[in-house]
Each structure stands twice: as C-alpha cells, then as structure tokens.
DOLUM-742452 format. One line per 4 residues: their letters; for each residue x, y, z of N, C-alpha, C. Coordinates in Angstrom, 1 decimal. Layout:
<pts>
a	X Y Z X Y Z X Y Z | ...
</pts>
This chain:
<pts>
xxxx	1.0 -1.1 0.0 -0.2 -0.1 0.1 0.8 1.3 0.2 | 0.5 2.1 -1.1 1.5 3.2 -1.1 1.2 4.4 0.0 | 2.3 5.0 0.5 2.2 6.1 1.6 1.5 7.2 0.9 | 0.7 8.0 1.8 -0.1 9.3 1.4 0.9 10.4 0.9
xxxx	0.5 11.3 0.3 1.4 12.4 -0.1 1.6 13.3 1.0 | 0.9 13.3 2.0 1.3 14.0 3.2 2.5 13.2 3.9 | 2.4 12.1 3.8 3.6 11.4 4.6 4.8 11.4 3.7 | 4.7 11.3 2.6 6.1 11.8 1.8 6.7 13.0 1.8
xxxx	5.7 13.9 2.3 6.3 15.5 2.4 6.9 15.4 3.6 | 6.4 14.6 4.6 7.1 15.1 6.0 8.3 14.2 5.7 | 8.5 13.1 5.1 9.5 12.2 5.0 10.9 13.0 4.3 | 10.3 13.7 3.2 11.3 14.6 2.4 11.9 15.8 3.4
xxxx	10.6 16.3 4.3 11.3 17.3 5.0 12.1 17.1 5.9 | 12.0 15.9 6.6 13.0 15.3 7.7 14.5 15.2 7.1 | 14.3 14.6 5.8 15.6 14.3 5.0 16.5 15.6 4.8 | 15.6 16.6 4.1 16.3 17.7 4.2 16.8 18.4 5.4
xxxx	16.2 18.4 6.5 16.5 18.8 7.7 17.8 18.2 8.3 | 17.9 16.9 8.1 19.1 16.2 8.4 20.1 16.6 7.5 | 20.1 16.7 6.4 21.2 17.1 5.6 21.9 18.6 5.7 | 20.8 19.4 6.1 21.1 20.7 6.5 22.0 20.7 7.9
xxxx	21.5 19.9 8.8 22.3 19.7 10.1 23.7 19.3 9.9 | 23.7 18.4 9.1 25.0 17.9 8.7 26.0 18.7 7.9 | 25.3 19.4 7.1 26.4 20.8 6.7 26.7 21.9 7.5 | 25.9 22.1 8.5 25.9 22.9 9.5 27.2 22.5 10.4
xxxx	26.8 21.4 11.2 28.2 20.7 11.6 29.4 20.6 11.2 | 29.4 20.3 9.9 30.7 20.2 9.0 31.5 21.2 8.9 | 30.6 22.5 8.5 31.3 23.7 8.7 31.9 24.5 10.0 | 31.1 24.1 11.1 31.4 24.4 12.3 32.4 23.9 12.9
xxxx	32.6 22.3 12.8 33.5 21.4 13.2 34.8 21.8 12.5 | 35.0 22.2 11.2 35.8 22.0 10.4 36.2 23.6 10.1 | 36.0 24.4 11.0 36.4 25.7 10.8 36.6 26.1 9.3 | 35.8 26.1 8.6 35.2 26.3 7.2 34.1 27.3 7.2
xxxx	34.7 28.4 6.6 33.8 29.6 6.3 33.1 29.7 4.8 | 31.7 29.5 4.8 31.1 29.5 3.5 31.4 30.9 3.0 | 31.4 32.0 3.4 31.6 33.3 2.8 33.0 33.8 3.6 | 34.1 34.4 2.8 35.3 34.7 3.3 35.0 36.0 4.4
xxxx	35.6 36.0 5.4 35.5 37.1 6.4 36.2 38.4 5.9 | 35.4 39.5 6.0 36.2 40.7 5.4 37.4 41.1 6.3 | 38.5 41.3 5.4 39.7 41.4 6.3 40.8 41.7 5.2 | 42.2 41.2 5.8 43.6 41.3 4.8 44.2 40.3 5.2
xxxx	45.3 40.1 4.3 46.2 39.0 4.6 47.6 39.5 5.0 | 48.1 38.9 5.9 49.5 39.0 6.4 50.1 37.7 6.2 | 51.8 37.6 6.2 52.2 36.6 6.4 53.4 36.6 7.2 | 53.9 35.5 7.5 54.9 35.3 8.4 55.8 33.9 8.1
xxxx	57.0 34.0 8.1 58.0 32.7 8.0 58.6 32.1 9.5 | 58.3 30.8 9.4 58.5 30.4 10.7 59.9 29.1 10.4 | 60.5 28.8 11.4 61.5 27.6 11.1 60.8 26.3 11.3 | 59.9 26.5 12.2 59.2 25.2 12.7 57.8 25.6 13.0
xxxx	56.7 25.0 12.4 55.3 25.3 12.9 54.7 24.3 13.5 | 55.2 23.0 13.5 54.9 21.6 14.0 53.4 21.8 14.7 | 52.6 21.0 13.8 51.1 21.0 14.2 50.3 22.1 13.8 | 50.7 23.0 13.3 49.8 24.3 12.8 49.2 23.7 11.5
xxxx	48.0 24.1 11.4 47.3 24.0 10.2 46.5 25.1 9.7 | 45.8 24.8 8.3 44.8 26.0 7.9 43.6 25.8 8.8 | 43.1 27.0 8.8 42.0 27.0 9.8 42.2 27.3 11.3 | 43.3 27.2 11.8 43.8 27.5 13.1 43.7 29.0 13.3
xxxx	43.2 29.4 14.7 43.1 30.7 15.1 44.4 31.5 15.2 | 44.3 32.8 14.7 45.2 34.0 14.9 44.8 34.6 16.1 | 45.4 35.0 17.2 45.1 35.7 18.3 46.0 36.6 18.8 | 45.5 37.8 19.1 45.9 39.0 19.7 45.5 39.0 21.2
xxxx	46.3 39.1 22.2 46.0 39.2 23.7 44.9 38.2 23.9 | 45.1 37.1 23.3 44.3 36.1 24.0 42.8 36.1 23.0 | 42.6 37.1 22.2 41.5 37.2 21.6 41.7 36.9 20.0 | 40.6 35.7 19.6 40.9 35.6 17.9 40.6 37.0 17.1
xxxx	41.4 37.1 16.2 41.4 38.0 15.3 41.7 37.6 13.7 | 41.5 36.5 13.9 41.6 35.7 12.3 41.7 34.4 12.3 | 42.6 34.1 11.3 42.6 32.4 10.9 43.9 32.5 10.0 | 44.4 31.1 10.1 45.4 30.9 9.3 44.8 30.4 7.9
xxxx	45.2 31.1 6.7 44.8 31.0 5.6 45.6 29.7 4.5 | 46.8 30.0 4.7 47.5 28.9 3.9 48.8 28.8 4.7 | 49.4 27.7 4.3 50.9 27.1 4.6 51.6 26.4 3.5 | 52.7 27.0 3.3 53.6 26.5 2.3 55.1 26.4 2.5
xxxx	56.1 26.0 1.7 57.2 26.0 2.1 58.0 27.0 1.2 | 58.8 28.2 1.9 59.4 28.9 1.0 60.8 29.1 1.7 | 61.8 28.9 0.7 63.4 29.0 1.4 63.6 28.3 2.3 | 63.0 26.9 2.3 63.2 26.0 3.5 62.7 26.3 4.7
xxxx	61.6 27.2 4.8 61.1 27.7 6.0 59.3 27.7 5.7 | 58.8 27.4 6.6 57.2 27.4 6.7 56.8 29.1 6.3 | 56.0 29.0 5.3 55.4 30.2 4.9 53.8 30.4 5.3 | 53.2 31.2 6.3 52.2 31.0 6.8 51.4 32.2 6.3
xxxx	50.3 32.2 5.6 49.3 33.2 5.4 48.0 33.4 6.3 | 48.1 34.5 7.2 47.0 34.8 8.1 45.8 35.8 7.5 | 44.7 35.2 7.7 43.5 36.4 7.3 43.1 37.1 8.5 | 43.6 38.3 8.5 43.3 39.1 9.8 42.1 39.9 9.6
xxxx	41.0 39.9 10.5 39.8 40.7 10.4 39.8 42.1 10.3 | 38.9 42.8 9.6 38.9 44.2 9.4 39.0 45.0 10.6 | 39.6 45.9 10.7 39.7 47.1 11.7 40.6 46.6 12.9 | 41.6 45.5 12.7 42.6 45.0 13.7 43.8 45.6 12.7
xxxx	44.6 46.5 13.5 45.9 47.0 13.3 47.1 46.2 13.5 | 48.0 45.8 12.9 49.1 45.1 13.1 50.4 45.9 12.6 | 51.2 46.4 13.6 52.3 47.3 13.4 53.5 46.3 12.8 | 54.5 47.3 12.3 55.3 46.7 11.6 56.6 45.8 12.6
xxxx	56.7 46.2 13.9 57.5 45.6 15.0 56.5 44.5 15.6 | 55.6 44.3 15.3 55.1 43.2 15.8 55.7 41.7 15.6 | 55.4 40.9 16.7 56.0 39.4 16.8 55.0 38.3 16.8 | 55.1 37.5 15.7 54.2 36.2 15.7 54.9 35.1 16.3
xxxx	54.4 34.1 17.2 54.8 33.2 17.7 53.7 32.2 17.5 | 54.1 30.9 17.5 53.2 29.8 17.4 53.2 29.1 18.8 | 52.0 29.0 19.1 51.9 28.5 20.7 50.7 27.5 20.7 | 50.7 26.8 22.0 49.6 25.6 21.9 48.7 26.2 23.1
xxxx	47.4 25.9 22.8 46.5 26.0 23.9 46.5 24.6 25.1 | 46.8 25.1 26.0 47.1 23.9 26.9 48.3 23.3 26.7 | 48.2 22.2 27.3 49.6 21.3 27.3 49.6 20.5 26.0 | 48.7 20.0 25.5 48.6 19.2 24.5 47.5 19.9 23.4
xxxx	47.0 20.9 23.4 45.7 21.4 22.7 46.2 21.8 21.4 | 45.5 22.4 20.7 45.6 22.7 19.2 46.7 24.0 19.3 | 47.2 24.1 17.9 48.4 25.2 17.6 47.5 26.6 17.3 | 48.1 27.6 17.9 47.3 29.0 17.3 48.8 29.9 17.1
xxxx	48.4 31.0 16.3 49.6 32.0 16.2 49.1 33.2 17.1 | 50.0 33.5 17.8 50.0 34.6 18.7 50.7 35.9 18.3 | 50.2 36.8 18.3 50.5 38.2 17.8 50.8 38.9 18.8 | 51.9 39.6 19.1 52.2 40.7 20.2 52.6 42.0 19.3
xxxx	51.8 42.9 19.8 52.2 44.2 18.9 53.6 44.9 19.5 | 54.3 45.7 18.5 55.4 46.2 18.9 55.4 47.8 19.4 | 56.5 48.5 19.5 56.3 49.9 19.7 56.1 50.6 18.2 | 56.1 50.3 17.0 56.2 50.9 15.9 54.7 51.5 15.6
xxxx	54.9 52.9 15.1 53.6 53.4 14.6 52.9 53.0 13.4 | 53.9 52.5 12.3 53.4 52.1 11.1 52.6 50.8 11.1 | 51.7 50.4 10.4 51.1 49.3 10.3 51.1 48.6 8.9 | 51.0 47.2 8.9 51.3 46.5 8.0 49.9 46.7 7.0
xxxx	50.5 46.6 5.8 49.1 46.5 4.7 48.6 45.3 4.5 | 47.8 45.3 3.5 47.5 43.8 2.7 48.8 43.4 2.0 | 49.0 42.1 2.2 50.1 41.4 1.5 51.3 41.6 2.5 | 51.4 42.3 3.4 52.7 42.6 4.3 53.2 41.4 5.2
xxxx	54.2 41.4 5.5 55.0 40.4 6.4 55.5 40.5 7.9 | 55.1 39.8 8.7 55.7 40.4 10.1 57.1 39.6 10.2 | 58.2 40.2 10.4 59.5 39.9 10.1 59.8 39.1 11.5 | 59.3 39.7 12.6 59.9 38.8 13.9 58.9 37.5 14.3
xxxx	59.5 36.3 14.3 58.7 35.5 14.4 59.5 34.5 15.5 | 58.6 33.7 16.2 59.0 32.6 17.3 58.5 31.5 16.7 | 59.3 30.0 16.8 58.8 28.9 16.0 58.2 28.1 17.2 | 57.6 27.1 16.9 56.9 26.2 17.9 57.4 25.3 18.6
xxxx	57.3 25.5 20.0 57.9 24.5 20.9 57.6 23.0 20.9 | 58.6 22.3 20.4 58.5 21.0 20.1 58.7 20.1 21.4 | 57.7 19.5 22.0 57.8 18.5 23.5 58.9 17.5 23.0 | 58.7 16.9 22.0 59.6 15.5 21.8 61.0 16.0 21.6
xxxx	61.3 17.1 21.1 62.7 17.7 20.8 63.4 18.0 22.2 | 62.5 18.6 23.1 62.9 18.9 24.3 63.3 17.7 25.2 | 62.3 16.8 25.2 62.5 15.4 25.9 64.0 14.8 25.4 | 64.0 15.0 24.1 65.4 14.2 23.8 66.5 14.9 24.0
xxxx	66.3 16.2 23.7 67.7 17.0 24.6 67.9 16.4 25.8 | 67.0 16.6 26.7 67.0 16.3 28.1 67.8 14.7 28.2 | 67.3 13.8 27.6 67.7 12.6 27.6 69.2 12.7 27.1 | 69.7 13.1 26.1 70.9 13.4 25.6 72.1 14.0 26.6
xxxx	71.4 14.9 27.1 72.2 15.8 28.3 72.6 14.9 29.3 | 71.4 14.1 29.7 71.8 13.5 31.0 72.7 12.2 30.7 | 72.4 11.5 29.8 73.6 10.3 29.5 74.7 11.0 29.2 | 75.0 12.1 28.6 76.4 12.4 28.2 76.9 13.0 29.8
xxxx	76.2 13.5 30.4 76.9 13.8 32.0 77.2 12.6 32.7 | 76.3 11.5 32.8 76.5 10.4 33.4 77.9 9.7 32.9 | 78.0 9.7 31.6 79.1 9.2 30.8 80.4 9.8 31.5 | 80.3 11.4 31.3 81.7 11.8 31.5 82.0 11.6 32.9
xxxx	81.1 11.5 34.2 81.6 11.2 35.4 82.5 9.7 35.7 | 82.0 9.0 34.7 82.4 7.5 34.7 83.8 7.6 34.2 | 84.0 8.2 33.0 85.3 8.4 32.5 86.3 9.2 33.5 | 85.8 10.0 34.1 86.7 10.7 34.9 87.1 9.9 36.2
xxxx	86.3 9.1 36.8 86.6 8.1 37.9 87.4 7.0 37.4 | 87.4 6.6 36.2 88.4 5.6 36.0 89.7 6.0 35.4 | 89.7 7.4 34.6 91.0 8.0 34.5 91.7 8.4 35.8 | 91.0 9.0 36.9 91.9 9.2 38.2 92.3 7.7 39.0
xxxx	91.4 6.8 38.7 91.8 5.6 39.2 93.0 5.0 38.5 | 93.0 5.4 37.2 94.5 4.7 36.5 95.5 5.7 36.7 | 95.3 7.1 36.8 96.3 7.8 37.5 97.2 7.4 38.7 | 96.2 6.9 40.0 96.7 6.4 41.1 97.6 5.2 40.9
xxxx	97.0 4.3 40.2 97.8 3.2 39.7 99.2 3.3 39.1 | 99.0 4.4 38.3 100.4 4.7 37.5 101.3 5.5 38.6 | 101.0 6.1 39.5 101.7 6.9 40.4 102.6 5.9 41.1 | 102.0 4.9 41.8 102.5 4.1 42.7 101.9 2.9 42.9
xxxx	101.0 2.5 42.1 100.4 1.1 42.5 99.5 1.2 43.6 | 99.6 0.5 44.7 98.6 0.8 46.1 99.0 1.8 46.8 | 98.2 2.8 47.0 98.3 4.2 47.6 98.7 3.9 49.3 | 98.0 2.6 49.6 98.5 2.4 51.2 98.9 0.9 51.0
xxxx	100.3 0.9 51.0 100.9 -0.5 51.1 101.0 -0.9 52.5 | 101.0 -2.1 52.8 101.0 -2.9 54.1 102.7 -2.7 54.6 | 102.6 -3.2 56.0 104.0 -3.1 56.6 104.9 -4.0 56.0 | 104.5 -5.2 55.4 105.4 -6.2 55.1 106.2 -6.0 53.9
xxxx	105.4 -5.0 52.9 106.0 -4.7 51.5 106.9 -3.8 51.6 | 107.8 -4.0 50.6 109.4 -3.1 50.5 108.8 -1.8 50.2 | 109.4 -0.7 50.8 109.2 0.8 50.2 109.6 1.2 49.0 | 109.1 2.1 48.3 109.4 2.4 47.2 110.8 3.4 47.4
xxxx	111.7 3.1 46.7 113.0 4.0 46.9 113.0 5.1 46.3 | 111.9 5.7 45.6 112.1 7.0 44.9 112.3 8.2 45.7 | 112.4 9.3 45.1 112.8 10.7 45.9 111.4 11.1 46.8 | 111.7 11.0 48.0 110.7 11.9 48.9 110.0 10.5 49.6
xxxx	110.5 9.3 49.4 110.1 8.3 50.1 111.1 7.9 51.0 | 110.8 7.3 52.4 112.0 7.0 53.5 112.1 5.4 53.3 | 113.4 5.4 53.1 113.9 3.8 53.0 114.2 3.5 54.4 | 113.6 2.9 55.3 113.7 2.9 56.6 114.8 1.9 57.1
xxxx	115.1 0.8 56.1 116.1 -0.2 56.5 117.5 0.1 56.6 | 117.9 1.3 55.5 119.1 2.0 55.3 119.3 2.8 56.6 | 118.3 3.7 57.1 118.3 4.5 58.2 118.9 3.7 59.6 | 118.1 2.6 59.7 118.5 1.7 60.9 119.9 1.3 61.0
xxxx	120.2 0.7 59.6 121.7 0.2 59.6 122.6 1.3 59.9 | 122.7 2.6 59.4 123.4 3.7 59.7 123.4 3.9 61.2 | 122.4 3.7 61.7 121.9 4.3 63.3 123.1 3.3 64.1 | 122.9 2.0 63.7 123.8 0.9 64.5 125.1 1.2 64.2
x	125.5 1.7 63.3 127.1 1.8 63.0 127.5 3.1 63.9
</pts>
C-alpha cells in the first residue's frame, strides 16, 4: 500500500533537515567559512610550525582576530598566510609566535604588538617570529644531556683511578711490603743500619 502524499512530504522534509544539520556541523567543526570574512592577509615565516594547520586561530592578547589561511614552504621555511579581520591593526614591529592552547591542545598563532607606529598593509610580512615549541625535541635533548653527563663522570673516575695506579700502585702499602725507593719516600732499612754503625 502506497504512503499518502502528506507522509511523503514529511519524510522529505525531515531528510532535508538532516542534510542541513550535517552541513552546518561540518562547517562549524571544520572551521570552514562559507563566505570569506572581510579582512586582509599577512604573512610570516617560521623555522618550525609543528602541528599548525589551515583554519587555526590567530590571536592578539588571547582574543581571536583571524585564521590561518595558507601554509607553504618557502626558502626551506614555513610560509604562513593569515587572514586578519577588518579593523585590527598590526604594526611593523609585531612578533608572531606559534603557541599551544593547554599542554597538548591545538596550535595557534599569537601576535604581540610592537612599539612601531606604522601598520602592515594587505600582503605585508611580520618579520619577527618565534617557532613552535616541540615537546619531543625537548625530551630528546634532556635525555641526551643526562646520558652525556653520566658518561663523563664515569670516565673521570676511571682516569683518576688509573692515575693512582700509575703513580705508585697501591696508595696504602702494607707493613711487610718493601718501600718505594724514589725520591721523597723513606727507606727505613738503610736508616736503621746507619744508626747501628
């Protein structure tokens, strides 16, 4: 038995609502804008952007002022394009740093203003940058430093022990052992015989 026209209309309406909800969630969760936000583009070059991706936030004093628009490689450095919202002025002495929200959170670009009175125009480049802090590299350096310092103390101990052995063998000879006849050591047997004479 065929469904009535009203039932078909309700099913089609719910299907359209479900598709619209999926599109909305995809746009919101993926940080994708349907219409480009009015603003201008600035660039910055970093040695390491470790984990930064397009769509991540650009913040000034902790307030979002734009998004990362593009990431490419230029002269063996990461070339990051940032879309800054209209009305936000970035001076020529500003510093762009890549930071992490929390300990293992998402990356974002933090902009700190400088003392300059001139502002960057569309297509300008932020000259002063700070690369991302890579936790894995820091842990690796810490492990390498601790292992190298431990190895150095062992080698110094062994070299000092070898020096003692080369200087005179046992530093505390027993009473029955003959004394060393080098300068500075007492040859007690010769002294006793001379006293008897």
